[in-house]
C-alpha positions as CSV (number, residue, x, y, z in Angstrom):
1,X,31.4,-17.6,-9.2
2,X,30.7,-21.1,-7.8
3,X,27.3,-21.8,-6.3
4,X,27.1,-24.8,-4.0
5,X,24.7,-27.6,-4.9
6,X,22.4,-27.0,-2.0
7,X,22.1,-23.3,-2.9
8,X,21.3,-24.2,-6.6
9,X,18.7,-26.6,-5.3
10,X,17.2,-23.9,-3.0
11,X,17.1,-21.3,-5.8
12,X,15.4,-23.8,-8.1
13,X,12.9,-24.7,-5.5
14,X,12.2,-21.0,-4.7
15,X,11.7,-20.2,-8.4
16,X,9.4,-23.2,-8.8
17,X,7.1,-22.3,-5.9
18,X,7.3,-18.5,-6.1
19,X,4.1,-17.0,-7.7
20,X,4.9,-15.5,-11.0
21,X,1.6,-13.6,-11.6
22,X,1.7,-11.5,-8.4
23,X,1.6,-7.8,-9.4
24,X,3.8,-5.4,-7.6
25,X,2.7,-1.9,-6.7
26,X,5.2,-0.4,-9.0
27,X,3.1,-0.7,-12.2
28,X,-0.5,-0.5,-13.2
29,X,-2.4,-3.7,-13.1
30,X,-3.4,-5.3,-16.4
31,X,-6.7,-4.5,-18.0
32,X,-9.5,-6.2,-16.1
33,X,-7.4,-6.6,-13.0
34,X,-7.7,-4.7,-9.7
35,X,-4.8,-3.3,-7.7
36,X,-2.8,-0.5,-6.1
37,X,0.4,1.0,-7.5
38,X,2.5,4.1,-7.2
39,X,2.4,6.5,-10.2
40,X,4.7,9.4,-10.8
41,X,3.6,10.4,-14.3
42,X,2.2,13.8,-13.0
43,X,5.5,14.6,-11.2
44,X,3.8,14.1,-7.8
45,X,3.8,10.5,-6.4
46,X,0.3,9.1,-6.2
47,X,-1.1,5.9,-4.8
48,X,-3.6,4.8,-7.4
49,X,-6.2,2.0,-7.4
50,X,-7.7,0.4,-10.4
51,X,-11.1,-0.9,-9.5
52,X,-13.0,-4.0,-11.0
53,X,-14.5,-1.8,-13.7
54,X,-11.1,-0.6,-14.8
55,X,-11.5,2.9,-13.4
56,X,-8.5,4.5,-11.8
57,X,-9.0,6.2,-8.4
58,X,-6.5,8.4,-6.7
59,X,-6.2,7.4,-3.1
60,X,-3.2,9.3,-1.8
61,X,-1.3,12.3,-3.0
62,X,2.2,12.2,-1.5
63,X,3.4,15.8,-0.8
64,X,4.7,15.8,2.8
65,X,8.4,16.0,3.3
66,X,8.1,15.4,7.1
67,X,9.8,12.0,7.0
68,X,12.4,12.9,4.4
69,X,15.1,13.4,7.1
70,X,14.7,9.6,7.7
71,X,15.0,8.9,4.0
72,X,11.3,8.5,3.6
73,X,10.8,10.8,0.6
74,X,7.3,11.2,-0.9
75,X,8.4,8.8,-3.7
76,X,9.7,6.2,-1.3
77,X,6.5,6.4,0.8
78,X,4.3,6.1,-2.2
79,X,6.2,3.0,-3.4
80,X,6.2,1.4,0.0
81,X,2.6,2.3,1.0
82,X,1.2,1.3,-2.4
83,X,2.9,-2.1,-2.0
84,X,1.5,-2.4,1.6
85,X,-2.0,-1.6,0.2
86,X,-1.6,-4.1,-2.6
87,X,-0.3,-6.9,-0.3
88,X,-3.2,-6.4,2.1
89,X,-5.7,-6.2,-0.8
90,X,-4.4,-9.5,-2.2
91,X,-4.7,-11.1,1.3
92,X,-8.3,-9.8,1.6
93,X,-7.5,-7.7,4.6
94,X,-8.7,-4.3,3.6
95,X,-12.2,-5.0,4.9
96,X,-11.2,-3.6,8.3
97,X,-9.0,-0.5,8.6
98,X,-7.9,0.7,12.1
99,X,-5.2,2.6,13.9
100,X,-2.5,1.5,16.3
101,X,0.9,2.4,17.7
102,X,4.2,1.0,16.3
103,X,7.6,2.3,17.4
104,X,5.9,5.1,19.3
105,X,4.2,6.3,16.1
106,X,0.5,6.4,15.2
107,X,-0.1,4.0,12.3
108,X,-3.0,3.1,10.0
109,X,-3.3,-0.6,9.4
110,X,-5.4,-3.4,8.1
111,X,-7.1,-5.2,10.9
112,X,-7.9,-8.9,11.5
113,X,-11.2,-10.2,12.5
114,X,-10.5,-9.3,16.1
115,X,-10.1,-5.7,15.2
116,X,-6.3,-5.6,16.0
117,X,-3.7,-4.3,13.6
118,X,-2.7,-7.1,11.2
119,X,-0.7,-5.2,8.6
120,X,0.7,-1.7,8.7
121,X,-0.4,0.5,5.8
122,X,1.4,3.7,6.8
123,X,2.6,6.0,9.6
124,X,0.6,9.1,10.3
125,X,2.6,12.3,10.6
126,X,-0.2,14.2,12.4
127,X,-1.9,12.1,15.0
128,X,-4.7,14.7,15.4
129,X,-5.8,13.8,11.9
130,X,-6.0,10.0,12.3
131,X,-9.8,9.8,12.6
132,X,-10.2,12.0,9.5
133,X,-7.6,9.9,7.6
134,X,-9.3,6.5,8.5
135,X,-12.8,8.0,7.6
136,X,-11.5,9.1,4.3
137,X,-9.8,5.8,3.6
138,X,-13.1,4.0,4.4
139,X,-15.0,6.3,2.0
140,X,-12.4,5.7,-0.7
141,X,-12.6,1.9,-0.1
142,X,-16.4,2.0,-0.4
143,X,-16.2,4.1,-3.6
144,X,-18.3,7.0,-2.2
145,X,-18.7,9.7,-4.8
146,X,-16.9,13.0,-4.3
147,X,-14.4,11.6,-1.8
148,X,-11.1,13.5,-2.3
149,X,-7.8,11.6,-2.1
150,X,-5.8,11.8,1.1
151,X,-2.9,14.3,1.0
152,X,0.0,13.0,3.1
Protein backbone atom coordinates (compact mmCIF):
# COMPACT_ATOMS: atom_id res chain seq x y z
CA UNK A 1 0.00 0.00 0.00
CA UNK A 2 1.38 3.40 -1.00
CA UNK A 3 1.15 6.26 1.47
CA UNK A 4 1.48 9.74 0.08
CA UNK A 5 4.34 11.91 1.30
CA UNK A 6 2.03 14.38 3.04
CA UNK A 7 0.28 11.54 4.90
CA UNK A 8 3.63 10.09 6.02
CA UNK A 9 4.63 13.54 7.25
CA UNK A 10 1.33 13.96 9.09
CA UNK A 11 1.68 10.53 10.73
CA UNK A 12 5.25 11.29 11.79
CA UNK A 13 4.20 14.66 13.24
CA UNK A 14 1.27 13.07 15.09
CA UNK A 15 3.50 10.38 16.56
CA UNK A 16 6.03 13.00 17.61
CA UNK A 17 3.59 15.26 19.45
CA UNK A 18 1.16 12.62 20.77
CA UNK A 19 1.65 11.96 24.47
CA UNK A 20 3.03 8.50 25.09
CA UNK A 21 2.50 8.30 28.83
CA UNK A 22 -1.23 8.98 28.95
CA UNK A 23 -2.95 6.06 30.65
CA UNK A 24 -6.15 4.74 29.21
CA UNK A 25 -9.01 3.59 31.34
CA UNK A 26 -8.61 0.01 30.13
CA UNK A 27 -5.82 -0.92 32.51
CA UNK A 28 -4.84 -0.21 36.08
CA UNK A 29 -2.50 2.75 36.57
CA UNK A 30 1.10 1.99 37.46
CA UNK A 31 2.10 1.80 41.10
CA UNK A 32 2.19 5.27 42.62
CA UNK A 33 -0.09 6.68 39.91
CA UNK A 34 -3.73 7.72 40.26
CA UNK A 35 -6.46 6.94 37.79
CA UNK A 36 -9.70 5.31 36.71
CA UNK A 37 -10.09 2.12 34.73
CA UNK A 38 -12.64 -0.56 33.89
CA UNK A 39 -12.00 -3.91 35.55
CA UNK A 40 -13.73 -7.16 34.61
CA UNK A 41 -11.78 -9.62 36.76
CA UNK A 42 -14.82 -10.33 38.99
CA UNK A 43 -17.09 -11.04 36.02
CA UNK A 44 -19.03 -7.81 36.63
CA UNK A 45 -17.68 -4.64 34.99
CA UNK A 46 -16.43 -2.18 37.62
CA UNK A 47 -15.19 1.39 37.32
CA UNK A 48 -12.28 1.47 39.73
CA UNK A 49 -10.08 4.30 40.96
CA UNK A 50 -6.57 4.02 42.31
CA UNK A 51 -5.96 6.88 44.73
CA UNK A 52 -2.68 8.63 45.54
CA UNK A 53 -1.99 6.13 48.34
CA UNK A 54 -2.32 3.25 45.87
CA UNK A 55 -5.61 2.03 47.32
CA UNK A 56 -8.23 0.79 44.88
CA UNK A 57 -11.75 2.14 45.28
CA UNK A 58 -14.84 0.77 43.52
CA UNK A 59 -16.82 3.72 42.16
CA UNK A 60 -19.39 2.07 39.88
CA UNK A 61 -20.74 -1.46 39.55
CA UNK A 62 -22.20 -1.87 36.05
CA UNK A 63 -25.23 -4.17 36.22
CA UNK A 64 -28.04 -2.41 34.34
CA UNK A 65 -28.95 -3.77 30.93
CA UNK A 66 -31.31 -0.85 30.23
CA UNK A 67 -29.18 0.61 27.42
CA UNK A 68 -28.19 -2.77 25.92
CA UNK A 69 -30.79 -2.43 23.15
CA UNK A 70 -28.71 0.55 21.97
CA UNK A 71 -25.48 -1.54 22.10
CA UNK A 72 -24.48 0.00 25.44
CA UNK A 73 -23.82 -3.17 27.39
CA UNK A 74 -22.57 -2.93 30.97
CA UNK A 75 -19.04 -3.72 29.71
CA UNK A 76 -19.20 -1.05 27.01
CA UNK A 77 -20.53 1.54 29.47
CA UNK A 78 -17.83 0.62 31.99
CA UNK A 79 -15.09 1.11 29.40
CA UNK A 80 -16.53 4.36 28.04
CA UNK A 81 -17.44 5.93 31.38
CA UNK A 82 -14.15 4.92 33.01
CA UNK A 83 -12.37 6.64 30.11
CA UNK A 84 -14.57 9.74 30.56
CA UNK A 85 -13.71 9.86 34.27
CA UNK A 86 -10.00 9.44 33.53
CA UNK A 87 -10.04 12.12 30.83
CA UNK A 88 -11.82 14.59 33.14
CA UNK A 89 -9.49 13.67 36.05
CA UNK A 90 -6.40 14.30 33.93
CA UNK A 91 -7.87 17.64 32.86
CA UNK A 92 -8.48 18.56 36.53
CA UNK A 93 -12.23 18.83 35.95
CA UNK A 94 -13.68 16.53 38.61
CA UNK A 95 -13.74 19.27 41.25
CA UNK A 96 -17.29 20.15 40.19
CA UNK A 97 -19.82 17.47 39.24
CA UNK A 98 -23.30 18.45 38.07
CA UNK A 99 -26.18 17.32 35.90
CA UNK A 100 -27.56 18.40 32.59
CA UNK A 101 -29.57 17.34 29.57
CA UNK A 102 -28.01 15.94 26.40
CA UNK A 103 -30.08 14.47 23.55
CA UNK A 104 -33.15 14.63 25.82
CA UNK A 105 -31.39 12.41 28.40
CA UNK A 106 -30.31 13.33 31.94
CA UNK A 107 -26.54 13.25 32.24
CA UNK A 108 -23.95 13.55 34.98
CA UNK A 109 -21.00 15.67 33.95
CA UNK A 110 -17.89 17.43 35.07
CA UNK A 111 -18.55 21.16 35.34
CA UNK A 112 -16.48 24.17 34.46
CA UNK A 113 -15.88 27.10 36.80
CA UNK A 114 -19.23 28.57 35.75
CA UNK A 115 -21.05 25.41 36.92
CA UNK A 116 -22.16 24.35 33.44
CA UNK A 117 -21.52 20.87 32.06
CA UNK A 118 -18.05 20.73 30.57
CA UNK A 119 -17.58 17.00 30.02
CA UNK A 120 -20.15 14.22 30.00
CA UNK A 121 -19.42 11.41 32.44
CA UNK A 122 -22.48 9.22 31.86
CA UNK A 123 -26.20 9.09 31.11
CA UNK A 124 -28.62 8.43 33.95
CA UNK A 125 -31.21 5.76 33.25
CA UNK A 126 -33.46 6.81 36.17
CA UNK A 127 -33.76 10.63 36.34
CA UNK A 128 -35.46 10.35 39.75
CA UNK A 129 -32.12 9.11 41.17
CA UNK A 130 -29.92 11.87 39.77
CA UNK A 131 -29.56 13.80 43.06
CA UNK A 132 -28.70 10.57 44.91
CA UNK A 133 -26.19 9.63 42.19
CA UNK A 134 -24.40 12.99 42.27
CA UNK A 135 -24.33 12.99 46.08
CA UNK A 136 -22.80 9.53 46.08
CA UNK A 137 -20.22 10.54 43.46
CA UNK A 138 -19.22 13.55 45.52
CA UNK A 139 -18.84 11.34 48.61
CA UNK A 140 -16.69 8.90 46.62
CA UNK A 141 -14.59 11.76 45.25
CA UNK A 142 -14.02 13.06 48.79
CA UNK A 143 -13.10 9.58 50.04
CA UNK A 144 -15.81 9.57 52.70
CA UNK A 145 -15.67 6.29 54.61
CA UNK A 146 -18.44 3.71 54.15
CA UNK A 147 -19.61 5.24 50.87
CA UNK A 148 -20.92 2.39 48.75
CA UNK A 149 -20.20 2.31 45.02
CA UNK A 150 -22.88 3.39 42.59
CA UNK A 151 -24.84 0.57 40.98
CA UNK A 152 -25.80 1.52 37.45
